[in-house]
C-alpha positions as CSV (number, residue, x, y, z in Angstrom):
1,M,-16.9,-2.2,-15.4
2,R,-13.9,-4.4,-14.6
3,K,-12.1,-3.5,-17.9
4,F,-10.7,-0.4,-16.3
5,P,-10.1,-1.1,-12.6
6,F,-7.4,1.5,-12.4
7,I,-9.4,4.4,-13.7
8,G,-10.6,5.2,-10.1
9,L,-7.0,4.9,-8.9
10,F,-5.9,7.3,-11.6
11,L,-8.6,9.8,-10.8
12,L,-7.8,9.7,-7.1
13,L,-4.1,10.2,-7.6
14,S,-4.5,12.8,-10.3
15,T,-6.8,14.8,-8.1
16,F,-4.4,14.7,-5.1
17,F,-1.1,15.1,-6.9
18,S,-2.2,17.3,-9.8
19,C,0.4,19.6,-11.2
20,D,-2.0,22.5,-10.8
21,E,-0.8,25.4,-8.7
22,K,-3.8,24.9,-6.4
23,N,-2.1,21.8,-4.9
24,D,-0.7,23.6,-1.9
25,A,-0.8,20.7,0.5
26,T,1.9,20.9,3.1
27,Q,4.4,18.1,3.7
28,E,2.6,17.2,6.9
29,Q,-0.8,17.0,5.1
30,E,0.6,14.7,2.4
31,A,2.3,12.5,5.0
32,Q,-1.1,12.3,6.8
33,Y,-2.8,11.3,3.5
34,I,-0.2,8.5,3.0
35,Q,-0.7,7.3,6.5
36,Q,-4.5,7.3,6.1
37,L,-4.1,5.2,3.0
38,F,-2.0,2.7,4.9
39,T,-4.4,2.6,7.8
40,E,-7.2,1.8,5.3
41,I,-5.0,-0.9,3.7
42,Q,-4.3,-2.5,7.1
43,A,-8.1,-2.4,7.9
44,M,-8.9,-4.2,4.7
45,A,-6.1,-6.7,5.2
46,N,-7.1,-7.4,8.8
47,S,-10.8,-7.7,8.1
48,V,-10.7,-11.5,8.0
49,P,-9.2,-13.8,10.6
50,C,-6.4,-16.1,9.4
51,E,-7.9,-19.6,9.6
52,N,-6.8,-21.2,6.4
53,E,-3.3,-20.2,5.1
54,S,-4.2,-21.4,1.6
55,Q,-6.5,-18.4,1.4
56,W,-3.8,-15.9,2.2
57,N,-1.3,-14.0,0.1
58,F,1.0,-11.0,0.5
59,T,2.1,-8.0,-1.5
60,S,4.7,-5.3,-1.1
61,Y,3.7,-1.8,0.0
62,G,5.1,1.7,0.0
63,S,8.1,3.1,-1.7
64,K,11.5,3.8,-0.1
65,A,13.2,7.0,-1.4
66,C,16.1,5.0,-2.9
67,G,13.7,2.5,-4.5
68,G,12.0,-0.7,-3.5
69,P,9.1,-1.4,-1.1
70,V,8.9,-0.3,2.6
71,G,7.6,-3.8,3.5
72,Y,5.1,-6.5,2.9
73,I,1.5,-7.0,4.0
74,A,-0.5,-10.2,4.2
75,F,-4.1,-10.2,3.0
76,S,-6.9,-12.8,2.6
77,T,-7.9,-13.8,-0.9
78,I,-11.4,-13.9,0.4
79,I,-11.7,-10.1,0.4
80,D,-12.3,-8.2,-2.8
81,T,-8.7,-8.0,-3.8
82,T,-9.2,-5.6,-6.6
83,P,-9.9,-2.5,-4.5
84,F,-7.3,-3.7,-1.9
85,L,-4.5,-3.9,-4.5
86,Q,-5.6,-0.6,-6.1
87,K,-5.3,1.1,-2.7
88,V,-1.8,-0.5,-2.2
89,A,-0.8,0.9,-5.6
90,A,-2.2,4.3,-4.8
91,H,-0.2,4.3,-1.5
92,R,3.0,3.3,-3.4
93,I,2.5,6.0,-6.0
94,A,1.6,8.6,-3.3
95,Q,4.7,7.7,-1.3
96,E,6.9,7.8,-4.5
97,N,5.6,11.3,-5.3
98,Y,6.0,12.5,-1.7
99,N,9.6,11.2,-1.6
100,I,10.5,13.1,-4.8
101,K,8.6,16.3,-4.0
102,W,10.0,16.7,-0.5
103,G,13.5,15.3,-1.1
104,I,13.1,12.4,1.3
105,V,16.0,10.1,2.0
106,S,15.9,6.6,3.4
107,D,18.1,3.7,4.0
108,C,18.5,1.5,1.0
109,A,18.1,-1.8,2.9
110,A,15.7,-4.1,1.2
111,P,13.1,-5.7,3.5
112,A,13.2,-9.5,3.5
113,Q,10.6,-10.9,1.1
114,P,8.4,-13.5,2.6
115,I,7.9,-16.9,0.9
116,G,4.5,-17.5,2.3
117,V,1.9,-16.9,5.1
118,V,0.9,-19.2,7.9
119,C,-1.9,-18.7,10.4
120,E,-1.1,-18.5,14.1
121,N,-3.9,-17.5,16.6
122,N,-6.1,-16.2,13.8
123,L,-3.3,-13.9,12.6
124,P,-1.2,-14.1,9.4
125,V,2.5,-14.6,10.0
126,F,5.1,-14.5,7.3
127,M,7.3,-17.4,6.5
128,Y,10.9,-16.6,5.4
C-alpha cells in the first residue's frame, strides 16, 4: 500500500495532536514525545555503518520556533527510507505544533546545510 505512505503519519499525528479536549498532555510530556521521536530517528540513521559514502544522504530535521530546521541528519540509503523520512516529518510537525502551542522562542540562526556526506571510521561526516 505504497500509494498512501503518509496515512500512518497522519493518523499518528492526529491522535497525538488532536484538537479534542482530551488532549491534556503537559508541556513536559510533549517535549518527551518529541525527544523520543528524535531518538528513534537517530537509531534508524545509525543502524548501518558508513562504509560507502555514495550510499548516504542527509535531510533536515526539527523545526525552530522562528522557522527552518533545527539541524541535519545523515542516513544510509540502504535502510527503508520511507518510514525513516515519515518519522522525520512527524518529528518536524510535532515540534512545529509544540512551538506554537507553548509559545516557544528560539534563535533564528539557520544551521549550515551540508553539501554531502563522507565516511570516516564507519561514521557519516558532513561536508560543507
